[in-house]
C-alpha positions in Angstrom: -20.0 3.2 -6.2 -19.9 -0.5 -6.5 -18.7 -0.3 -10.2 -16.0 2.1 -9.2 -14.5 -0.3 -6.6 -14.9 -3.3 -8.8 -13.1 -1.5 -11.7 -10.3 -0.5 -9.4 -9.9 -4.0 -8.1 -9.9 -5.2 -11.7 -7.2 -2.7 -12.7 -4.9 -4.2 -10.1 -5.8 -7.9 -10.6 -5.5 -7.9 -14.4 -1.8 -7.1 -14.4 -0.7 -10.7 -14.2 -2.9 -11.7 -17.2 -1.5 -9.1 -19.6 2.2 -9.5 -18.6 3.2 -10.4 -22.2 1.5 -7.5 -23.9 3.6 -4.3 -23.3 1.0 -2.0 -25.0 -1.9 -3.3 -22.9 0.3 -3.3 -19.8 1.3 0.4 -20.4 -2.4 1.3 -21.0 -3.4 -0.5 -17.8 -0.8 1.4 -15.7 -1.9 4.7 -17.3 -5.6 3.9 -16.4 -4.6 3.1 -12.8 -2.6 6.3 -12.5 -5.6 8.4 -13.8 -7.8 7.0 -11.2 -5.2 7.4 -8.5 -4.5 11.0 -9.5 -8.1 12.1 -9.4 -9.4 14.0 -6.4 -11.5 11.5 -4.5 -14.3 12.2 -2.2 -14.2 10.6 1.3 -16.9 8.0 0.4 -14.9 6.9 -2.6 -11.7 6.8 -0.6 -13.3 4.4 2.0 -14.4 2.0 -0.7 -11.1 2.3 -2.5 -9.1 1.5 0.6 -11.3 -1.5 1.3 -10.6 -2.8 -2.2 -6.9 -2.1 -1.9 -6.8 -4.1 1.4 -8.5 -7.0 -0.5 -6.1 -6.7 -3.4 -3.1 -6.7 -1.0 -4.3 -10.0 0.3 -4.5 -11.5 -3.2 -2.4 -14.5 -4.1 -1.3 -12.6 -7.3 1.9 -10.7 -6.6 1.4 -8.4 -9.6 -1.9 -7.3 -8.1 -0.3 -6.6 -4.7 2.5 -4.6 -6.4 0.1 -2.6 -8.5 -2.1 -1.9 -5.4 0.9 -0.4 -3.4 1.9 1.6 -6.4 -1.7 2.9 -6.6 -1.6 3.8 -2.9 1.5 5.9 -3.4 -0.1 7.9 -6.2 -3.5 8.1 -4.6 -2.1 9.6 -1.3 0.1 12.1 -3.0 -2.8 13.4 -5.0 -5.3 13.2 -2.2 -3.0 14.2 0.7 -5.5 16.3 2.6 -8.8 14.4 2.2 -7.0 11.1 2.9 -5.7 12.0 6.3 -8.4 10.1 8.2 -7.1 6.9 6.6 -3.4 7.3 7.5 -3.3 4.5 10.0 -5.1 2.0 7.8 -2.8 2.8 4.9 0.3 2.7 7.1 -0.7 -0.7 8.3 -1.4 -1.9 4.7 2.0 -0.7 3.4 3.8 -2.2 6.5 2.1 -5.6 5.8 3.3 -5.4 2.2 6.8 -4.6 3.4 6.9 -8.3 4.5 5.5 -9.7 1.3 7.1 -12.9 0.0 7.9 -11.2 -3.3 10.9 -8.8 -3.5 9.0 -6.7 -6.1 6.2 -6.0 -3.7 8.5 -5.3 -0.8 10.5 -2.9 -2.9 7.5 -0.9 -3.9 6.2 -1.0 -0.3 9.5 0.4 1.0 9.5 3.2 -1.5 5.9 4.0 -0.7 6.5 3.9 3.0 9.5 6.2 2.6 7.5 8.6 0.6 4.7 8.7 3.2 7.2 9.5 5.9 8.9 12.1 3.8 5.8 14.0 2.8 4.5 14.0 6.4 1.4 11.9 5.6 2.4 9.6 8.5 4.8 10.4 11.3 7.8 8.3 12.2 7.2 7.2 15.8 9.8 5.8 18.2 8.2 2.3 18.0 8.7 2.2 14.2 12.2 3.6 14.5 13.3 1.0 17.1 11.8 -1.8 15.0 13.5 -0.7 11.8 16.8 -0.5 13.6 16.4 -4.0 14.9 15.5 -5.3 11.5 18.5 -3.6 9.9 20.8 -5.6 12.2 19.2 -9.0 11.7 20.1 -11.4 8.9 17.4 -14.0 9.7 14.3 -11.8 9.3 11.5 -14.0 8.2 10.1 -12.6 5.0 6.3 -12.7 4.9 6.0 -12.7 8.7 4.0 -9.9 10.4 3.5 -11.8 13.6 2.8 -9.8 16.7 6.1 -10.8 18.3 8.1 -9.0 15.5 5.9 -6.0 14.8 2.3 -5.5 15.8 0.8 -3.6 12.9 -2.7 -4.0 14.4 -1.8 -2.2 17.6 -2.1 1.5 16.9 -1.9 2.7 20.5 1.5 4.4 19.8 0.2 6.1 16.8 -3.0 7.7 18.1 -1.6 11.2 17.9 -1.4 11.2 14.1 
């Protein structure tokens, strides 16, 4: 299982290295999608999510973007066996929604929207209130996930999921 998680981490991290080679970049994206589209056993999902959390904390924005794209494909192909990880993945995507790079935020918003639309996570009143406040503000600090703005670590409102 260690080689599986290391390879997945590498598939996300290597994106910034091969940015100038379109063929290699396309092959890399295809490889990531093949892994994401595979039916994954719960043990592999746990390891994979740990690796995705690591990659999303990486200083390489290409890696963070690739990881969120991977999350989207992985969840849609493993919708039923990934249910126990809904809160962790919701928190991960929300954190990336405040990334310093527009590219990462854009992919995170698309992923979050898809997770809501397919019913993987439920929209709760706390989320809705927060998004309404954010839609009205012009001075939102990008990259900030401080507890005063949105507490992604507090899942007490989302325990029913």
